[in-house]
C-alpha angles and dihedrals in degrees: 000000000000117000119242094249090050091052090049091051092050093048091048093054093044090055091044092050092050092049092046092053092053120081134213104223112198119198125177121205125187102192112207146138121285126186103219144159105214099169106030096255104099142310120287129188102244138169117252142161125252090355097303148089137239098046111229114252118251120228124196141163127232107271094036124116118223114210104194111186110198122195116189115222093163124103092239134048122280140189139180131231123197096217112222098011109122096213091212108195091002105071088147087071094057093099114217108136116240089013107066100358145005113263117262105259122228112282094018134101144196136184120239113207118202118186099205114225101149129075120210146067117319139147142217122229144161116273102187127077087358090278089162087081093057097053107282096131139096139165121269113200119190118191126208118258101248123348117353116237090253124049125236138150106223142004131230121190124213119186118185127200141172118223132195139199090233131056119251093253090055092051093044092050090059093045095050097043105110091202094061126077115274126252093031123226106276128230120224109243126219124236130240125193116192088347100306136090107292089228088068101045116164118242123254119220126224128191117207114269097005122126119227130199109215112200110204122194127177106204093170124134095216116353135087124224128210116201129191142155105214110215092029136082119230124208115205110222104159137033122185093339096315123110118233136190106271112270122189114230139159096218145010125224112204123194119200110296095013124125135193137180117209130184119223123184113208120234117264093244131062093203094111141038126214142200129242120212129218113177121188115204146125128218091228096055115084116242115258125175110262092356108064121049099023109204118203121190123195133185124256100199121200094161132001110251095016116135120259123247108223095213118191119265123207127353137145092284094054110118120212121194114263115192093212087066094053122098128205113255092220090057094234107171125230110285118248108248121241097173135011123207121196116210128182118195126202150122122266142160116270137192090272087065087243130125101242134181122237153168110236090346093302112120117202125243127168122259125228096241113048108257094235090057090052090052091050098045107038099075113203091354088068085079089065111087091208095072090069092064129249095267096061092060090219121196119189118224126197119231112273096356116142111238125200117200116203104191121188124199109190091173142095095248128077116228127207105211121197124200116203120219097019149058114220134208115246107220109160149010126193146145117301109249094224133082117313131170111289091231093055119102111227115251115243123249108257121190133188110248110205125001111356121225120245127226139155101226121053130183118225104203121216114284092003139105130219131204120211133170135204137167117241093229097131112075109213144082114291132183125221108198146149111264094213094100096217091054090049088051089050090058108266095146141095137182132240113206101202120201098323089179090061092038093058091055098045110035138053125181114241114249090240089064094046090051090062088064095043091055089056095042091245116149117238095199134056135040127319089295095044091253133116126264115346096329104128097175109154096022111124110244116263116244110260125219111254108168144333118275113255 
C-alpha cells in the first residue's frame, strides 16, 4: 500500500503535468473599420481586426485557456461571442450585448477568458449591432487532447461567408422602414471562401490513400452553402462541435452558423485531379443567372498537370446530410422530457407599424440592464419572469430539468435557430399544424431512431416543425435566436433564464465587465429597467402585436 506522502507526491505531479500541458493563448484584437474590396466589385466600409480582413482563425487544444483582449476602435459598442462554447460557470463571458454584458464602449477594452473544455469546430463573431454581417467573424478550431475518437491524417479548413455591397445597418434600415414595401427588394450577395472571392478559391491537395478531415463553417449572415467533392465519398463525423457516428454522404448543406466535419479518403492513384463544389444560395431568393445560386469550383489536386475527372454533380441518387439521421458517437440516449414548450415563429405587424419577427407573437427588444445582471441581483424575484421585461420574452428554467422545444414554422422561409449555452438533441421533424398553402403536400413526420445527434444550430424548414431536447444543467442567461442577422434584428429571439437561484450562488461578474456598464451609466442591478420590483419606469415600451402580415 502506498504511503500518504507518496500519494501526495504522485497527485502533485499529476496536477503539475496537466497544468504544464495546457496553454494560455493570448490574442489581441483591435476592432475597427476597414475600407475594403473583398470581391472585386467596389469598396465597402467593413469591420476588421488589427486593420485587416479576413480575421486569422484561432486554433486551440482542449485544456487551453484563450485570453482574447478586445479593444474597440469603432464609434459604437461591440462584443464578441464564442459560438458553440457552453461557457459553463462563466455565462458572463458569452458575449451578447444587453444580455450577458454591456457592450464595450468606443475606446475601451476587456479581456474575454475562455477555459476550453470542448473539442470541435466553432467560430467567434460580433454580437452587438449585428457586426458579424460586416466582417467581425473568424473560425475557432479546438483540437482534442490526445488522439481524436476518429482517425485521420490531415485537416483542411473551409470557412464560407456571404458579402454585400451595403453595410448591415443600411440593409436593416430599408427592411425596418414601415413606409417602404415589405419585404424589400433583395440584393444578391457575393460569396467568400476562406476569406477571398469564391471565384478565386485556392486548391486543396490530396495525397493518395490519406484521410482528410474537412472542417466546414458557414459564417454567413443570410445565405446557405452546399459543399461536395464529386468523385469522393464524405463521412460526417462532427456537427456543431459534437462527434457523431460516421455517416456516408455525397454533400453537406450548411445553414448560417452551422458547422460540419467530414472525412474524405483520397483515391489510391494520383493519375487524376478533381473539383470541389461550394454553391451559395437560399431557397427564398429567386434564381438569376450568375447571381443566385453562385457556384464556386475549386481544384482538388493529386498531381500537378494530371487531367481532371469531370465527376457528375447532383442527381436523384445524390445524398445530402440530414441531421435527423445522425447519431451521437457517445451513444447518449434521448433525454426523458420534463417540460415541453411550444413556439410558433413568424412575421407580423406591430405597434411600431413595422413588420417584425417573433416567437408566439412576442418580438424581442433589448432591456436597459443586461438580463444576466437582473438574474444575479434580484434575489428571490429573479424567479419571476416578469422582472426581465416583456420585450426579452424570458422563460424560466428549473435546474437540471429536461426541456423539449416544439418549434413550428408556418412560413415560406427556413430559419436557422441558435441556442446559446447548450447543444440539443434533434428528435423529430414534421408538418406545421397551422395554415399552409392548399397546393402543398404535407411533409412526413420523421423521427430519430436510436441516439439522436446534438447540435447548437437547427434549421426549421418552411411549413414544418422540429422537436429538440436539452437539459438545463448550465445556470445562466441564454439566447435562442435566428442566425439570419436581419431576422434577429427584426426580433426573432427569446431568453432562457436558467436556474437563477443556483446562478446567484455560483457566479459573480468580474469587475472589468461591470465597469463597461458604469462608464455608460447603465445600472448593473435591478429589473430590465434597472429598477426594483416591477417598476419599469424608463424602459421603452415593447412593440405590441397588431395584425398578421398579409
